N, C-alpha and C positions, 0 to 999 in steps of 0.2 A: 856803620848803623846797623845794628842786629835787629831781627824779629820782634823780641821783646821791648826794643828801647823804639820801634817804630810805633808798635801797638800803644805803649804809654803815650808818646807824642802827640800823635793827631787824632783828630776827633772822628766820630761818626757822623755819617750824613743822612742815615736811615736806622730805622729800630729793627731791619730785618737780618741782622747779624750782632752777637755780642763781640766785645773785646775778648771774653775766653775763648770763642769759638774762634776769632782774627787768630789768637793767638797759636792755636794747634794748626790753623790752616797755614800760616806763614812758615811755622815749624817745620812742617813737612815740605814745604816749598825750599825753605832753607837747606834742608839735609840734602835734595836733590840737585843743588845748583852744581855743587861743584865735582858730582859724580857722573852727570849726564849731561850729551848732547841733547835738543830737542825742542819744541815749541811748548808754550803755557799757554793751555785753554780753558775758559771758563764759561760755562754752559747753563745761562740764567743769569743776567748780570744785573737785571733790575736798573737803579738809577746810578750803579757804579762803586756803591762802599766796599767790597771787598775788592774790586778792580782798581781801586786808588792804592790801598794798602799793598796788593800785588806789584802794581808799578813800583811803587817806592822801593819795595823791597829789591827787585831788580835792579833798580838804579843806584841801592846801597852797594850793590855787590858788582855794580858797573859791568852788568851781565846784558849784553845786547839782544839775545834769543829773541825771537817772534813772540808776541802776546796776542792773541785773538779771544775775543768774547762774543757771545752767540744770544742773542733774545728775540722775543718775538715782537718787543715794544707795542704791543697792543694788550698786554696782561696775560693774565692765566688762559690756557685751554678749559674744555670742560672736562669735568671729572670722567671716570669711569667707575665701574662697579668695585674695583680693585682702592679706591680711593677714598670710598665710603667711612665717615667717622663721625661719630657724633661731636668729637671734641673738634672739628676741622669744620665746622658749618661756617665759618665766616670767610673759608678760601674757595670765592666765586670765579667763574668765566668773567674775564674783563678784569679782576682785580690785579692790584700792581700794576698798571698801565704806566709807562713813561716814555718820551720819546726819544729817539735816537739822539736829537739835539740836545736834550737834558743831559745825556750821558756825557756827550763830549764838553758841555759847558762845564759839568763839574770837574774835567779835565783842565779844561782853561782857566777855571778859576785860581787852581792853585799851580799852575804853569809846568803841570806833567805831561808828557807826551800821551797822547791817546794810542789805546791799541788798535789792532784791524777789527772793523766793527762786522758785525754778519748778521743782518736783520732777516726773520722768517722763523716760522714754526720748525721745531727740530724734527719732524717729519719730513718736511718738503728740502730738506739739507742733504747733500751727497757727500759722498767721500774726498770730491773732488774741493769740498769748501772747507776741509780740515787739513791742518799741517802733515806733510808726509811722515815727521817723525813728533811724535809728543812725549814729553819727559815728566809733566805733571798735570794733570786735570781737577777743575773743582766741578761739581756737578750739581746744581742747584736748580733743579727742574720742578721739585715740588710735589707732581704727580705721577702714578704710574708711567703714563707713555711717555711723557717728556723725558723721564731718566732710562727707560729702556732703550728709547731711540738714542740718546745721546750717548749711552754703554758703545749701543752698537755701531756708532761713529767712530766712538774714540779708542775701543778698547784695542781694533787692530792695528791702530797706530801708535801705541803705546809701547817706549822703550823698556826692555827687560831692566827691572831696577826700579822703573818709573812708580810714581802714585798718582792713585784717584781718591779723591777724598769727595766721599756724597754727602751733601749738605741734609739736615732733616732726617738721617735714617733711623734716629732712635724717635721719631718725634710722633706722639699719639695721634696728633689732627693731621698727620700728612702719611698715613701708614702704605700709601702705593712706593714710597722712595725704597723701603725695604724689600716690599716684595718685588719691584723690578730689579734692585739690584742683585737679589737672590736668583730670580729667574734667569738672569742673564749671566751672573757670574759664577754660580754654583756649578752648572755645567761643564764649566772652562776649570774648575778646579782653582779658582780665584776666592781666598778668604777675608770677610772683611771684619776689620777689628775695630774697637774705639765706638764709642757710642755716637761721635760726628760721623763716622762709616769711612775707614780708611783700607784701601784696598793699595797693599803693596805688591809689585809685579815682579 
């Protein structure tokens, strides 16, 4: 079963990602799988909507590579000045909080193997929390510091030819995502394409 079929077949369990976005995320992952070794990582997994679809795609390809997810599990952090937007006033500290148990339960409900789960603010994680080699990264940190911190952790581990997808890259309500990605990636001559925020290394 390919990515298009997987997206069409299974329901969403939250409104934080659309099927159109999932199609792009999974097609980018699908492109990488036959080409590169290395783990798949997701920074900002919330209740696991995207995580479930990533696991389904890995299983469809009988791909046994490691899959790691990261979240504070206490909701969004505080904003900085880089995140201010009148369109994003609904995004406040503590919003979108779910527990680790809730994430695990979603995987158990559909009989899927849970990923490696890491709990903590991205700023408190170290390189030892990230797999040594990463082929694909989905970064959904919403705010400037979360995106910058996750880039700082992931980019040194990315394999040549790997892909980073930055959720909310072109979203007016969350301007910190694009600002952080450019602050980190531009000096390294890594270009972001597509409105979803795709960086191919």
